[in-house]
C-alpha positions in Angstrom: 17.1 -17.8 -133.0 18.9 -15.6 -130.4 22.6 -15.8 -130.4 24.6 -15.9 -127.2 27.4 -13.6 -126.5 30.8 -15.1 -126.1 31.1 -13.7 -122.6 27.9 -15.5 -121.5 29.2 -18.8 -123.0 32.5 -18.4 -121.2 30.8 -17.5 -117.9 28.6 -20.6 -118.1 31.7 -22.8 -118.7 33.5 -21.2 -115.8 30.4 -21.7 -113.5 30.0 -25.3 -114.6 33.7 -25.9 -114.1 33.8 -24.4 -110.6 30.7 -26.3 -109.5 32.0 -29.5 -110.9 35.4 -29.0 -109.2 33.8 -28.1 -105.9 31.6 -31.2 -106.0 34.6 -33.5 -106.7 36.7 -31.9 -104.0 33.9 -32.3 -101.4 33.3 -35.9 -102.5 37.0 -36.7 -102.3 37.3 -35.3 -98.8 34.1 -37.1 -97.7 35.3 -40.5 -99.0 38.7 -39.8 -97.4 37.0 -39.1 -94.0 35.0 -42.3 -94.3 38.1 -44.4 -95.2 40.2 -42.7 -92.5 37.6 -43.4 -89.8 36.8 -47.0 -90.7 40.1 -48.4 -92.1 43.1 -46.4 -90.9 42.2 -45.4 -87.3 41.7 -41.7 -88.1 45.0 -41.0 -89.9 44.9 -37.8 -91.9 46.5 -39.0 -95.2 43.3 -40.5 -96.7 41.5 -37.2 -96.3 44.5 -35.4 -98.0 44.7 -38.0 -100.7 40.9 -37.7 -101.4 41.1 -33.9 -101.5 44.0 -34.1 -104.0 42.3 -36.7 -106.2 39.1 -34.6 -106.2 41.0 -31.4 -107.1 42.9 -33.2 -109.8 39.7 -34.6 -111.3 38.1 -31.2 -111.2 41.1 -29.6 -112.9 41.1 -32.3 -115.6 37.4 -31.9 -116.3 37.9 -28.1 -116.5 40.7 -28.6 -119.0 38.5 -30.8 -121.1 35.6 -28.3 -120.8 37.7 -25.5 -122.3 40.0 -27.4 -124.7 38.2 -30.7 -125.4 35.6 -29.5 -127.8 38.0 -27.9 -130.4 37.6 -29.8 -133.7 40.8 -31.3 -135.0 41.6 -30.8 -138.6 42.4 -34.2 -140.2 45.7 -34.6 -141.9 45.2 -35.9 -145.5 47.0 -39.2 -146.2 48.0 -40.1 -149.7 47.4 -43.8 -150.4 49.4 -45.4 -153.2 49.3 -49.0 -154.3 52.5 -50.5 -155.5 52.5 -53.9 -156.9 55.6 -55.9 -157.5 
């Protein structure tokens, strides 16, 4: 079994993160354009809001991609039974 270099794994995560963030940004802008055109008489704020939401979702997913897969060490809990 061939092992991957850490640089390659990191590069793949960055590529996936950038692609995901770009897709979410474009989707947010697209939805903002549609909402702006049909509901708000071509006001710019739905497009800006969609871009902001798409960017925020992309950043959140990137954060999860890099930090979400770290195993958490469980804290041992001592259980005692006291009867009165």
